[in-house]
DRENDO-1510 file (C-alpha; in Angstrom, 1 decimal, always signed):
<recs>
REC; n; res; u; v; w
REC; 1; MET; -12.6; -40.5; -33.0 .
REC; 2; ALA; -9.2; -40.7; -31.0 .
REC; 3; MET; -7.3; -37.7; -30.4 .
REC; 4; MET; -3.6; -37.3; -31.9 .
REC; 5; ALA; -0.5; -36.3; -30.6 .
REC; 6; THR; -0.5; -32.7; -32.4 .
REC; 7; ASP; -4.1; -32.4; -31.1 .
REC; 8; TYR; -2.6; -32.6; -27.4 .
REC; 9; LEU; +0.1; -30.5; -28.5 .
REC; 10; ARG; -1.9; -28.1; -30.2 .
REC; 11; PHE; -4.1; -28.0; -26.9 .
REC; 12; LEU; -1.0; -27.5; -24.5 .
REC; 13; LEU; +0.5; -24.7; -26.6 .
REC; 14; ALA; -3.1; -22.8; -27.0 .
REC; 15; LEU; -3.0; -22.7; -23.0 .
REC; 16; ALA; +0.5; -21.6; -22.4 .
REC; 17; ALA; -0.3; -19.1; -25.0 .
REC; 18; VAL; -3.5; -17.8; -22.8 .
REC; 19; ILE; -1.8; -18.0; -19.7 .
REC; 20; GLY; +0.8; -15.7; -20.7 .
REC; 21; MET; -1.2; -13.1; -21.9 .
REC; 22; ILE; -3.1; -13.5; -18.5 .
REC; 23; ALA; +0.2; -13.2; -17.0 .
REC; 24; LEU; +1.5; -10.2; -19.0 .
REC; 25; PHE; -1.8; -8.2; -18.4 .
REC; 26; ALA; -1.0; -8.6; -14.5 .
REC; 27; TRP; +2.4; -7.4; -15.2 .
REC; 28; CYS; +1.3; -4.4; -16.8 .
REC; 29; VAL; -1.5; -3.6; -14.4 .
REC; 30; ARG; +1.0; -3.4; -11.5 .
REC; 31; ARG; +3.6; -2.0; -13.5 .
REC; 32; PHE; +1.9; +1.0; -14.7 .
REC; 33; ARG; -0.4; +0.9; -11.6 .
REC; 34; LEU; -3.8; +0.8; -13.2 .
REC; 35; GLY; -5.4; -1.3; -10.5 .
REC; 36; GLY; -5.6; +1.8; -8.4 .
REC; 37; PHE; -9.0; +3.4; -10.1 .
REC; 38; VAL; -10.5; +0.2; -8.6 .
REC; 39; GLY; -9.8; +1.3; -5.2 .
REC; 40; ALA; -9.9; +5.4; -5.4 .
REC; 41; ALA; -13.4; +4.6; -5.9 .
REC; 42; MET; -14.5; +3.1; -2.4 .
REC; 43; ASN; -12.7; +5.7; -0.5 .
REC; 44; THR; -15.7; +7.6; +0.1 .
REC; 45; GLY; -15.6; +7.7; +4.1 .
REC; 46; ARG; -12.9; +9.3; +6.3 .
REC; 47; LEU; -10.2; +7.4; +5.5 .
REC; 48; ALA; -8.8; +7.1; +2.0 .
REC; 49; VAL; -5.7; +5.8; +0.6 .
REC; 50; ILE; -4.5; +8.8; -1.6 .
REC; 51; GLU; -1.0; +7.1; -3.0 .
REC; 52; THR; +0.9; +3.6; -2.8 .
REC; 53; LEU; +4.3; +3.8; -3.7 .
REC; 54; PRO; +6.5; +0.5; -3.7 .
REC; 55; ILE; +9.8; +0.4; -2.3 .
REC; 56; ASP; +10.9; -3.2; -3.1 .
REC; 57; GLY; +9.1; -6.3; -3.1 .
REC; 58; ARG; +8.5; -6.4; +0.7 .
REC; 59; GLN; +7.9; -2.9; +1.7 .
REC; 60; ARG; +5.7; +0.0; +0.2 .
REC; 61; LEU; +4.9; +3.7; +1.3 .
REC; 62; VAL; +1.4; +4.7; +1.4 .
REC; 63; LEU; -0.1; +8.0; +2.0 .
REC; 64; VAL; -3.6; +7.7; +3.9 .
REC; 65; ARG; -5.8; +10.5; +4.7 .
REC; 66; LEU; -7.9; +10.6; +7.5 .
REC; 67; ASP; -10.4; +13.5; +7.6 .
REC; 68; ASP; -8.3; +16.9; +6.7 .
REC; 69; ARG; -4.5; +15.6; +7.9 .
REC; 70; GLU; -2.3; +12.6; +5.5 .
REC; 71; HIS; -0.2; +10.3; +7.4 .
REC; 72; LEU; +2.8; +8.6; +5.6 .
REC; 73; LEU; +3.3; +4.9; +6.5 .
REC; 74; LEU; +6.2; +2.6; +5.5 .
REC; 75; LEU; +4.6; -1.2; +5.5 .
REC; 76; GLY; +6.4; -4.1; +5.2 .
REC; 77; GLN; +6.1; -7.8; +5.9 .
REC; 78; GLU; +7.8; -7.8; +8.9 .
REC; 79; ARG; +6.7; -4.1; +10.7 .
REC; 80; SER; +5.1; -1.4; +9.7 .
REC; 81; LEU; +6.0; +2.4; +10.7 .
REC; 82; VAL; +4.8; +5.4; +10.8 .
REC; 83; ILE; +7.2; +8.3; +8.9 .
REC; 84; ASP; +5.0; +11.3; +9.0 .
REC; 85; ARG; +1.5; +11.8; +10.8 .
REC; 86; GLY; -0.6; +14.8; +10.6 .
REC; 87; VAL; +0.5; +16.7; +7.8 .
REC; 88; GLU; -2.4; +18.9; +6.7 .
REC; 89; ALA; -4.0; +17.6; +3.3 .
REC; 90; PRO; -3.1; +20.2; +0.5 .
REC; 91; LEU; -5.9; +22.0; -0.9 .
REC; 92; ALA; -7.7; +21.5; -3.9 .
REC; 93; LYS; -7.0; +23.4; -7.4 .
REC; 94; GLY; -8.7; +26.9; -7.3 .
REC; 95; ASP; -9.7; +26.2; -3.5 .
REC; 96; PHE; -8.3; +29.5; -1.8 .
REC; 97; GLY; -10.8; +30.4; +0.1 .
REC; 98; ALA; -13.6; +33.5; +0.1 .
REC; 99; GLY; -12.3; +35.5; -2.6 .
REC; 100; GLU; -8.5; +36.0; -1.1 .
REC; 101; PRO; -6.0; +35.7; -3.5 .
REC; 102; ALA; -3.9; +33.0; -3.9 .
REC; 103; SER; -0.8; +34.3; -2.1 .
REC; 104; VAL; -2.3; +35.1; +0.8 .
REC; 105; ALA; -4.7; +31.7; +1.1 .
REC; 106; SER; -1.2; +29.9; +0.4 .
REC; 107; LEU; +0.8; +31.4; +3.8 .
REC; 108; ARG; -1.9; +30.2; +6.0 .
</recs>
């Protein structure tokens, strides 16, 4: 049984709709930064990517943690630049030390 022109047209429209939905999903993942949850589960060693902020199409700011220090990097296609290095990582909520008040622990 031969396919008619309307069958080919229906196939092409369905293919275009599926590709469009995939592109929309990929755009939403990038726009709302939903892909970061996958990489966060893999940060179990000494080095971890804390946050990424796209500046434009070619540059992004990346905050990385090495042991207990954080480093701010500007990454681009042509060059990379260390903006700030050796900043102490902030304490986790409720991690104020051994029984000290919050005001004393924050002054260290």
